[in-house]
C-alpha positions in Angstrom: 0.1 0.1 -0.1 1.4 3.3 -0.8 1.7 6.2 1.4 -1.2 8.0 -0.4 -3.4 5.2 0.1 -2.7 5.0 3.8 -3.1 8.7 4.0 -6.6 8.4 2.4 -7.5 5.5 4.7 -6.7 7.5 7.8 -8.8 10.3 6.5 -11.8 8.1 5.8 -11.3 6.5 9.5 -11.4 10.0 10.8 -14.4 11.1 8.9 -16.1 7.8 9.8 -15.4 8.2 13.6 -16.4 11.8 13.4 -19.8 10.8 11.8 -20.1 8.0 14.5 -19.7 10.3 17.4 -22.3 12.6 15.9 -24.8 9.9 15.3 -24.4 8.8 18.9 -25.0 12.2 20.3 -28.1 12.6 18.2 -29.5 9.2 19.4 -28.7 10.3 23.0 -30.5 13.6 22.4 -33.5 11.9 20.9 -33.6 9.5 23.8 -33.5 12.4 26.2 -36.5 14.1 24.4 -38.4 10.9 24.4 -37.8 10.5 28.3 -38.9 14.1 28.9 -41.9 13.5 26.8 -42.8 10.4 28.7 -42.3 12.2 32.0 -44.3 15.3 31.0 -47.1 13.1 29.6 -47.2 11.2 32.8 -47.1 14.3 34.8 -50.0 15.9 32.6 -52.2 12.6 33.0 -51.6 12.7 36.9 -52.6 16.4 37.0 -55.5 15.7 34.8 -56.6 12.9 37.1 -56.4 15.1 40.1 -58.3 17.8 38.5 -60.9 15.3 37.4 -61.1 14.0 40.9 -61.5 17.6 42.3 -64.2 18.3 39.7 -65.9 14.9 40.6 -65.8 15.7 44.2 -67.1 19.2 43.5 -69.9 17.7 41.3 -70.6 15.1 44.0 -70.9 18.0 46.6 -73.0 20.1 44.4 -75.3 17.0 43.7 -75.4 16.4 47.3 -76.4 20.0 48.1 -78.8 20.0 45.1 -80.4 16.8 46.6 -80.7 18.3 50.0 -82.2 21.5 48.7 -84.6 19.4 46.6 -85.5 17.2 49.5 -86.3 20.3 51.6 -88.3 21.8 48.8 -90.4 18.6 48.5 -90.9 18.5 52.3 -92.1 22.2 52.1 -94.3 21.3 49.3 -95.9 18.5 51.3 -96.6 21.0 54.0 -98.0 23.4 51.5 -100.2 20.6 49.9 -101.6 20.0 53.3 -102.3 23.5 53.9 -103.9 24.0 50.5 -106.2 21.0 50.9 -107.3 22.5 54.1 -107.9 25.9 52.8 -110.0 24.5 49.8 -111.6 21.8 51.8 -111.7 18.1 50.8 -114.6 16.1 49.6 -114.1 13.4 52.3 -114.2 16.0 55.2 -110.4 15.9 55.9 -109.7 16.7 59.5 -106.4 16.8 61.8 -105.2 13.4 62.9 -105.9 12.2 66.2 -102.4 12.8 67.2 -102.9 16.5 66.7 -105.4 16.7 69.5 -105.0 17.2 73.2 -107.5 18.1 75.8 -108.5 21.2 77.7 -110.3 21.0 81.0 -113.5 22.9 81.4 -115.6 23.2 84.6 -119.3 22.6 84.7 -119.9 26.5 84.9 -118.0 26.9 81.5 -121.0 25.4 79.7 -123.0 28.7 80.5 -120.5 30.9 78.8 -119.5 31.8 75.2 -120.9 32.9 71.9 -123.2 30.0 71.4 -125.1 29.9 74.6 -128.7 29.2 73.9 -131.1 31.2 76.0 -134.9 31.0 75.7 -137.9 29.9 77.7 -136.4 26.5 78.5 -132.9 27.5 79.2 -131.9 30.2 81.7 -129.0 32.5 81.4 -126.8 32.1 84.5 -125.0 35.5 84.3 -121.7 33.6 84.9 -119.0 35.9 85.8 -116.6 36.6 82.9 -118.9 35.6 80.1 -119.3 39.1 78.7 -117.3 42.2 78.7 -120.0 44.8 78.3 -119.4 48.0 76.4 -121.6 51.1 75.9 -122.4 51.5 72.3 -122.8 55.2 72.4 -119.2 55.9 73.2 -117.9 53.1 70.9 -119.2 53.6 67.4 -119.0 55.8 64.5 -122.2 58.1 64.5 -121.6 59.0 60.9 -122.2 55.3 59.9 -125.1 54.4 62.1 -126.7 55.6 65.4 -127.7 54.4 69.0 -131.0 55.4 70.6 -129.7 56.3 74.0 -126.6 56.7 76.1 -126.8 53.4 78.0 -127.5 50.6 75.6 -124.6 47.9 75.9 -123.2 45.0 74.0 -120.5 42.5 74.6 -117.2 43.8 73.1 -116.8 41.2 70.5 -120.2 41.5 68.8 -119.8 45.3 69.1 -116.7 45.2 67.2 -118.2 43.1 64.4 -121.3 45.3 64.5 -119.3 48.3 63.8 -117.4 46.6 61.0 -120.8 45.5 59.6 -122.1 49.1 59.7 -119.0 50.6 58.2 -119.1 48.2 55.4 -123.0 49.0 54.9 -122.3 52.8 54.8 -119.3 52.3 52.4 -121.7 50.3 50.1 -124.9 52.3 50.3 -123.8 55.7 51.9 -126.7 55.4 54.2 -126.7 55.9 58.0 -130.5 55.6 58.7 -130.1 52.6 61.0 -130.3 52.8 64.8 -129.7 50.2 67.6 -132.5 50.5 69.9 -132.0 47.6 72.4 -129.3 45.5 73.7 -128.1 43.9 76.9 -130.8 43.6 79.7 -130.2 43.0 83.3 -132.3 40.6 85.3 -134.2 43.5 86.7 -134.8 45.1 83.4 -136.2 41.9 82.0 -138.5 41.3 84.9 -139.8 44.8 84.5 -140.6 44.2 80.9 -142.2 41.0 81.7 -144.4 42.3 84.5 -145.4 45.2 82.2 -146.6 42.9 79.6 -143.8 44.0 77.1 -142.1 40.5 77.1 -143.2 36.9 77.5 -140.0 35.9 79.0 -139.3 36.4 82.9 -136.0 37.6 83.9 -133.1 35.0 83.1 -134.9 33.6 80.0 -134.3 36.6 77.6 -131.6 36.2 75.0 -130.7 39.8 75.5 -129.1 38.9 78.8 -126.2 37.6 76.7 -125.0 40.9 75.5 -125.1 39.3 72.0 -128.5 40.3 70.9 -129.8 43.7 69.9 -132.8 45.2 68.0 -132.5 47.7 65.1 -134.9 50.5 63.8 -134.7 52.8 60.6 -135.1 56.4 60.9 -134.8 58.0 57.5 -134.9 61.6 57.0 -137.6 61.9 54.3 -139.9 58.9 55.0 -141.7 57.0 57.8 -139.6 55.2 60.5 -140.0 51.8 62.0 -138.3 48.6 62.9 -135.6 47.4 60.6 -136.7 45.3 57.7 -134.4 44.0 55.0 -136.0 45.9 52.1 -134.6 48.3 49.6 -130.9 49.4 50.4 -131.2 48.0 53.9 -131.3 44.5 52.6 -127.6 44.8 52.2 -127.2 44.4 56.1 -129.2 41.2 56.0 -127.3 39.8 53.0 -123.9 40.4 54.6 -124.7 40.0 58.3 -123.5 36.3 58.4 -120.1 37.3 57.1 -119.6 39.4 60.3 -121.2 36.6 62.6 -124.7 37.7 62.9 -128.0 35.8 62.4 -131.7 36.8 62.8 -132.4 35.6 66.2 -136.2 34.9 65.7 -136.6 34.0 61.9 -139.9 33.6 60.2 -141.1 29.9 60.4 -139.1 28.9 63.3 -141.5 30.1 66.0 -142.1 26.4 67.3 -138.3 26.3 68.0 -137.5 29.7 69.3 -140.7 30.1 71.4 -141.0 33.7 70.2 -142.7 35.5 67.3 -140.8 36.0 64.2 -139.2 39.4 63.6 -136.5 40.8 61.3 -135.0 43.4 63.6 -133.6 41.2 66.2 -129.9 40.0 65.5 -127.8 37.7 67.5 -123.9 37.3 67.4 -122.7 33.7 67.1 -119.5 34.1 65.2 -119.0 33.9 61.4 -118.6 30.1 60.7 -121.8 29.4 62.8 -123.7 32.2 61.2 -122.9 31.2 57.6 -123.7 27.6 58.5 -127.1 28.5 59.8 -127.9 30.8 57.1 -126.9 28.4 54.4 -129.0 25.6 56.0 -131.9 27.8 57.1 -131.4 27.1 60.7 -132.4 29.1 63.9 -130.1 28.9 66.8 -132.2 26.2 68.6 -131.9 24.0 65.6 -128.2 24.6 65.1 -127.4 23.7 68.8 -129.2 20.3 68.3 -127.6 19.8 64.7 -124.0 20.4 65.7 -124.3 17.5 68.3 -124.0 15.1 65.4 -120.4 16.2 64.8 -117.6 15.1 67.2 -114.0 15.9 66.6 -113.8 12.6 64.6 -116.5 13.9 62.2 -116.4 17.8 62.3 -118.4 19.9 60.1 -116.6 22.3 57.7 -117.5 25.9 56.9 -115.8 28.4 54.6 -116.0 32.0 55.3 -114.2 34.0 52.6 -110.8 32.4 52.3 -110.7 30.7 55.7 -111.9 27.1 56.4 -113.3 26.2 59.9 -114.0 22.9 61.4 -116.7 22.8 64.2 -117.5 19.9 66.5 -119.4 19.0 69.7 -118.1 17.7 73.0 -120.6 16.5 75.6 -120.2 17.8 79.2 -119.3 15.5 82.1 -122.4 15.7 84.3 -120.5 14.9 87.3 -117.5 17.3 87.2 -114.9 18.7 84.9 -115.0 17.9 81.2 -111.9 17.1 79.2 -112.6 18.8 75.8 -110.6 17.6 72.8 -108.9 20.5 71.2 -106.3 20.8 68.5 -102.6 21.1 69.5 -101.6 23.0 66.4 -104.4 25.3 65.3 -106.2 28.3 66.5 -109.6 27.5 68.2 -112.4 28.6 70.4 -114.6 26.8 72.9 -118.0 27.9 73.8 -120.6 26.3 76.1 -124.0 25.8 74.7 -125.8 26.5 78.0 -127.5 23.1 77.6 -125.2 20.0 77.9 -121.8 20.5 76.2 -119.2 22.5 74.4 -118.8 23.5 70.8 -115.2 23.8 69.6 -114.4 26.0 66.6 -111.1 25.4 64.8 -109.6 27.8 62.3 -107.8 25.5 59.9 -105.7 28.1 58.0 
């Protein structure tokens, strides 16, 4: 081999070595990049999983919260549905379950007190202390809307408040103030005087006026004849709306055999709105109503709607030998009245 050939071979070997070294370096660099990519990919996946877990946890938490809120809303709707059914009433006479009742103790004397006491020729008023908070009408009415015939006529405070409301509404509807209240509460002595003078067939103690819940009305118009109240013309408005305020005609026509008194339009008696509405709708006098309501115990109350209010009414017989445990609702507003005969009438406001 010549020197030239040897020199050329050495040059080739140098070049070959140089290229081999650069190729190795390239491979190494590529391997480093591959490793970095793998590592980065692994990190990204790990971070992505963590993010997904967080999002999943957040979603689960949100779902849990949403479910809780939805459950609360459903519970509230169930309560609302119950209230709604009570407001509108139900065909099967829905009533509070037995667990919603407790008892209230009433003495024998309590049977002689309340808005539903029956007083007539057979049932004496007992003048039980605390039954009626009497108020003088003259000092407690709007004389621009109706009038009182004297300075001493009295009524029990509750019916007086409702009478004022009724007459205010009448004046607003008809712009008329011709009506006068001419009689109200009577003491035992006053009733005996009327009986002895032949002005009443009832002796003292047996007049419904003793309750402070009955009164007479008259009409004194400025330009025509005066007389006892009669539901004619503009004055018929009072009779049409009286029950809404708790009033009924005490001695209605056709009921003389029950009341023991001649029929007359001008004597009104306060019993409370649900009772008045039921009596009017069913053409009952007070005597008939007291008997009718005995068919309804707390297990089978009668339902009456007045405006947007629903009432349930039932009877509880008195214990003849002592106190009476009267069933009353534990979660509703209610009133208890004696009937002055043999038991108690409970009125429950359902809404």
